[in-house]
C-alpha positions, 0 to 999 in steps of 0.5 A: 605320179610320173609314168613308169618307163615300160621300154625294156633295158638294152642288153649289155655287151657282156650279156650278148657274149654270154647268150652267144656262148650258151647258144653255141655251147648247146650243140657242142654239149649235145654232140659230146653227149652223143659221142660218149655213147657212140661205139668207137673203132678201138680195143682196150688192151691190158697185161695178160697172163704169163706161163712158165714154158718149162713147167705145166699149164692146166695140169699138162706139161707145156713142153714134152720131149721124146726120143732124147733125154729131157733135163730137169730144169730150175728157173722159169721161162715165162711167155707173156700175153696181153688181153684185149676187149673182144671183137664185138665189145663196144668201146665208148669215148669215156673208155678211150679217154680212160685208157689214154691216161693209164699206164696199165692199159693201151688203146689200140685200133680195132682192126689192128687187134681183130681183122675187119669183118671176122667173127669171134669164132674166125678170130679164135681159129686164126689165133689157134692157127698162128699158135700152131705155126709158132710152135712148129717154127720154135721146134724147128729153130731149137732143133736146128740150133742144137743140131738134132734131127726132127726124125729122132727128137719129137717135141710136143708143145701144149698151151691152153687158151692162148693164141697167136705167134708171140710165144715162139721165142720162149718156146724155142728157149724152153726146148733148148733148156730141156734138151741142153741147158747152157751146154755145160750142165747148167740151166739156161735161165741160171735159176732166174725167172726170165720172161719175154716175147717175140715171134720166131722163124724156123731159121731162128730169126726173132720178130716183133710182136707189139704190146711189149709195155703191157707184157713187161708189166705182166712179167714184173707182176709174175716175178720176172727180173729179166725181159727178152724183147725183139730189138726193133721194139727196144724203144717201146719197151724202154719207155715204160719199163717197170723198175727192177726189170732188165731188158735184153734185146734179141734178133735171133735165137742164138743171140738170146741163148748167148745173152742168157749164158752171159747173164748167168756167168756174169759176162757182157750182156747186151742192153737196149739203147738208152731212151 
């Protein structure tokens, strides 16, 4: 009987490649597994609530005017918000990947949403302060546009559980509608549901706010057909515009009012440049 050859067969080139890939892949797989669990410096944002500033919120009128007659209005002026994961919420790699591939979510740098080193309470206090500043600026801008004296006309703005400066434009428009409407006895909204966003300065200048694509989705969800957007954010607003929602770019309060009047009368209304 011939002796058996006990020498092991030499591995083929293909076998060597497979073994090399397996050895190299092992640390990569381990790294990905760890990365999937490690908190990342991001926040996940989604469309938030909207509130009609001409109506009530939590059983309180959003805009209350004293010292001058207040009009009964129709239509709606809806300020819009986004909601974001809290400053202490840990975001992992799967959360980030999921957010990148969804149109109803946005992945944002954590520090762009929450200033570094601030606690939940400090963030809330900052947002409340920004809302109060926004309300004061909106009141000044609206009364200045109408030629009314703040000594004679008092405006109280109340909005529960919402912070930040991005409702300024809608507050100012709401005050104008309550006091003057379209200036001809009609509503500034023309009976429509108008939504929008934008900061406002006491002189009426409208500023950018961010998150417009998510705010548009919130507006469309809650029945708006028109969305007022700071002109500098036209590109972002146009990129994922919900069907049936019309964009109107604005740079200052007077321009926004003129645009709404033109919309109600069938006149020439500005629009964002085509994307």
